[in-house]
C-alpha positions in Angstrom: -165.9 70.6 87.2 -163.6 70.4 90.0 -161.5 73.4 90.9 -157.6 74.0 91.2 -155.1 74.8 93.8 -153.1 77.7 92.9 -149.6 78.1 94.9 -149.1 81.6 95.1 -146.0 83.2 96.0 -145.6 86.5 97.7 -142.6 88.9 98.5 -139.7 88.4 101.0 -139.2 92.1 102.0 -140.9 95.4 101.8 -140.5 96.0 98.1 -143.5 96.5 95.8 -144.6 92.8 94.9 -145.4 93.5 91.2 -142.0 94.4 91.0 -140.6 91.1 92.0 -143.6 88.7 91.3 -144.8 88.1 87.5 -147.7 90.0 86.3 -149.5 86.8 85.4 -150.0 86.4 89.2 -152.0 89.4 89.3 -154.7 87.8 86.9 -154.7 84.6 88.8 -155.3 86.6 92.3 -158.4 88.9 90.3 -160.1 85.7 89.5 -159.8 83.9 92.9 -162.2 84.3 95.9 -161.0 81.7 98.2 -157.6 81.5 100.0 -155.9 79.5 102.6 -153.5 81.9 104.4 -151.0 82.0 107.2 -152.0 85.2 108.4 -155.3 86.9 107.6 -154.4 90.6 107.9 -151.1 90.3 105.8 -152.9 88.1 103.2 -155.4 90.6 102.7 -152.9 93.4 102.6 -151.0 91.4 99.9 -154.1 90.7 97.8 -155.2 94.3 98.2 -151.8 95.8 97.0 -151.7 93.2 93.9 -155.3 93.8 93.0 -156.6 97.3 94.9 -160.0 97.1 92.9 -160.6 93.6 94.3 -163.6 93.4 96.9 -162.2 92.6 100.3 -165.7 91.6 101.6 -165.9 88.8 98.6 -162.8 86.9 99.8 -163.0 83.5 102.1 -160.1 83.0 104.1 -158.8 80.1 105.8 -155.9 80.4 108.5 -153.4 77.7 108.2 -150.3 77.8 110.7 -148.9 76.0 113.7 -152.0 76.2 115.9 -154.6 74.8 113.2 -156.0 72.0 114.0 -154.7 69.3 111.4 -158.5 67.7 111.2 -159.7 70.8 109.8 -157.3 71.2 106.8 -159.4 69.0 104.5 -162.4 71.0 104.6 -160.5 74.0 103.4 -160.4 72.4 99.9 -164.1 71.8 99.7 -164.6 74.7 97.8 -162.6 73.1 95.0 -165.6 70.4 94.6 -168.0 73.3 94.0 -165.9 74.4 91.1 -164.1 77.3 92.8 -160.5 77.4 92.1 -158.7 78.1 95.6 -155.4 80.3 96.3 -152.6 79.0 98.9 -150.6 81.8 100.1 -147.5 82.0 102.1 -146.7 84.8 104.7 -143.2 85.3 102.5 -141.9 83.5 99.5 -143.4 80.2 97.8 -145.9 78.6 99.6 -145.2 74.8 100.7 -141.4 75.1 101.0 -140.5 75.0 104.8 -144.1 76.2 104.9 -147.3 74.7 106.3 -148.8 74.8 103.0 -147.0 71.6 102.3 -150.1 69.8 104.1 -152.7 71.3 102.0 -150.7 70.3 98.8 -150.4 66.9 100.3 -153.9 66.5 100.7 -154.8 68.0 97.4 -152.9 65.4 95.5 -154.7 62.6 97.6 -158.0 64.1 96.6 -156.9 64.5 92.7 -157.3 68.1 93.1 -155.0 69.7 90.2 -152.3 71.9 91.7 -150.7 74.7 89.9 -147.2 76.2 91.3 -146.6 79.6 90.2 -143.2 81.2 90.0 -141.8 83.4 92.7 -139.0 84.1 95.2 -137.6 81.3 97.5 -135.3 82.6 100.3 -133.8 79.1 100.2 -132.9 79.1 96.5 -132.0 82.8 96.9 -129.2 81.9 99.7 -128.0 78.9 97.6 -127.5 81.3 94.5 -125.7 83.7 96.4 -123.6 81.1 98.2 -121.1 79.9 95.5 -121.8 76.5 96.3 -122.7 73.7 93.9 -126.6 73.6 94.1 -126.4 70.1 92.4 -126.5 68.5 96.0 -127.4 70.2 99.1 -129.8 69.6 102.1 -132.1 72.2 104.0 -132.8 70.8 107.4 -135.3 73.6 108.1 -135.3 76.7 110.4 -133.9 76.2 113.7 -136.8 77.3 116.4 -135.8 79.6 119.3 -136.6 77.0 122.0 -133.7 74.6 120.4 -130.9 77.5 120.4 -131.3 78.6 123.8 -130.9 75.6 126.5 -130.1 77.7 129.9 -128.3 80.6 131.1 -125.1 81.4 128.8 -125.8 77.9 127.0 -126.9 77.3 123.4 -127.1 74.5 120.9 -124.5 76.6 118.7 -121.3 74.6 118.3 -117.6 75.6 118.4 -117.4 75.7 114.3 -121.0 77.4 114.0 -122.0 80.8 113.7 -125.7 82.2 113.3 -126.0 84.4 110.1 -129.7 85.4 110.2 -132.3 85.3 112.7 -135.9 85.6 111.1 -138.6 87.4 112.8 -142.0 86.8 111.2 -144.0 90.2 110.5 -147.3 89.8 112.4 -150.1 92.5 112.5 -151.4 91.8 116.1 -154.7 93.9 117.1 -152.6 94.4 120.6 -149.0 94.0 121.6 -147.2 94.7 124.6 -143.6 94.6 126.0 -142.4 95.4 129.1 -139.1 95.4 130.6 -138.6 95.9 134.6 -135.3 96.7 135.7 -133.1 98.8 138.2 -133.0 102.1 136.3 -134.4 103.3 132.7 -131.5 102.1 130.7 -128.8 99.6 130.2 -130.3 97.4 133.0 -130.4 93.7 132.9 -134.1 92.8 133.3 -135.4 91.6 136.3 -138.6 90.5 134.7 -139.6 90.9 131.0 -143.1 90.3 129.4 -144.4 90.0 126.2 -148.0 89.7 125.1 -150.0 89.7 121.8 -153.5 89.2 120.5 -155.1 89.4 117.3 -159.1 90.0 117.4 -161.5 89.6 114.7 -165.2 90.2 115.3 -165.0 89.8 119.3 -162.8 86.6 118.8 -159.5 86.2 119.7 -157.8 84.3 117.0 -154.2 84.7 118.2 -153.0 84.7 121.8 -149.3 84.8 122.5 -147.5 85.4 126.1 -143.7 85.3 126.8 -141.8 85.8 130.1 -138.1 86.3 130.6 -135.8 86.3 133.6 -138.2 83.9 135.5 -137.0 80.7 134.3 -133.6 79.3 133.0 -135.0 80.2 129.6 -137.8 82.3 128.0 -141.1 81.2 129.0 -143.8 80.4 126.2 -146.5 77.7 126.3 -147.9 77.0 122.8 -150.6 74.8 124.3 -151.9 77.6 126.5 -152.0 79.9 123.6 -153.9 77.1 121.6 -156.2 76.7 124.4 -157.5 80.5 124.3 -157.4 80.6 120.6 -161.0 81.1 118.9 -162.4 82.1 122.3 -164.6 85.4 122.8 -162.8 88.2 124.3 -164.9 87.9 127.4 -164.5 84.4 127.8 -160.6 85.1 127.9 -160.9 87.9 130.5 -163.1 85.9 132.6 -160.9 83.0 132.6 -157.9 85.1 133.9 -157.5 83.2 136.8 -157.1 80.0 135.4 -154.6 81.7 132.9 -152.7 82.7 135.9 -152.7 79.4 137.5 -151.3 77.9 134.2 -148.1 80.5 134.1 -147.8 80.4 138.0 -146.8 76.7 137.4 -144.2 77.5 134.8 -142.6 80.7 136.6 -139.6 79.2 138.5 -137.6 82.6 139.4 -134.3 82.9 141.5 -132.9 84.9 143.8 -129.7 86.9 142.3 -128.1 90.7 143.0 -130.8 92.3 140.9 -133.9 90.7 142.6 -135.3 88.1 144.5 -137.6 85.3 143.6 -140.7 86.4 145.2 -140.5 90.0 143.7 -140.0 88.5 140.3 -142.8 85.9 140.4 -145.2 88.6 141.6 -144.4 91.3 138.9 -144.6 88.4 136.5 -148.2 87.7 137.4 -149.4 91.3 137.5 -148.1 91.9 134.0 -150.1 89.0 132.4 -153.2 89.9 134.5 -152.8 93.3 133.2 -152.5 92.4 129.8 -155.3 90.2 130.0 -157.8 92.9 131.5 -156.9 95.3 128.9 -157.3 93.0 125.7 
């Protein structure tokens, strides 16, 4: 018998999940050992919170996020053909709604795998409920990525009749995360250079690799192609390839001279911060 795909909602905040999510979902989670998740650490934490007695070592987790190779996704559902049910977990709210899990659901339909959506919180519907607007006819055009908001110095895509009501920052539990601001004084200083780096390491492998730089270009520098390139490499491989990583970012860094600093200083400091971060992964 073919297994089923359960679409399992999670909480939207820090509240106790079982105060928000139906108790029936606890029974489903206790019966499933295979999950497709956005973030392994937060998924394990959620499962443990719902079912504290469930063995973590018995779980099989497949990561699904914007860095996942689309060619890998169909293989995540192979467990269903062995008669095992699979749970699809979002980082927050209902899977498949403005969520990468929608691709899994689409594939499951094509493979004639039975899909069972479970009741849970949805930020989109909660916003509509509290808006006072008629929910008979509305459109959700997606979350606006930061890259499409900040267009340059003092320039955004926000129109005169628009306001930003909310900034959503996903919670990620990285193994190591570093943020550095280089300024002319210890407080209330505009950055000469700013740096943020984060990695997740599992069994000696780098499963998440992220670097962002500020004040060295017209907008924040973040290259997702470079990040994807070094994902799923060993820690030692990433460290040994530091010179190539620096070369990638050297091509992106285009600082300017101004009253706070000069471009040569900014360029050197930015590369030093990247090198130091990689060295200490």
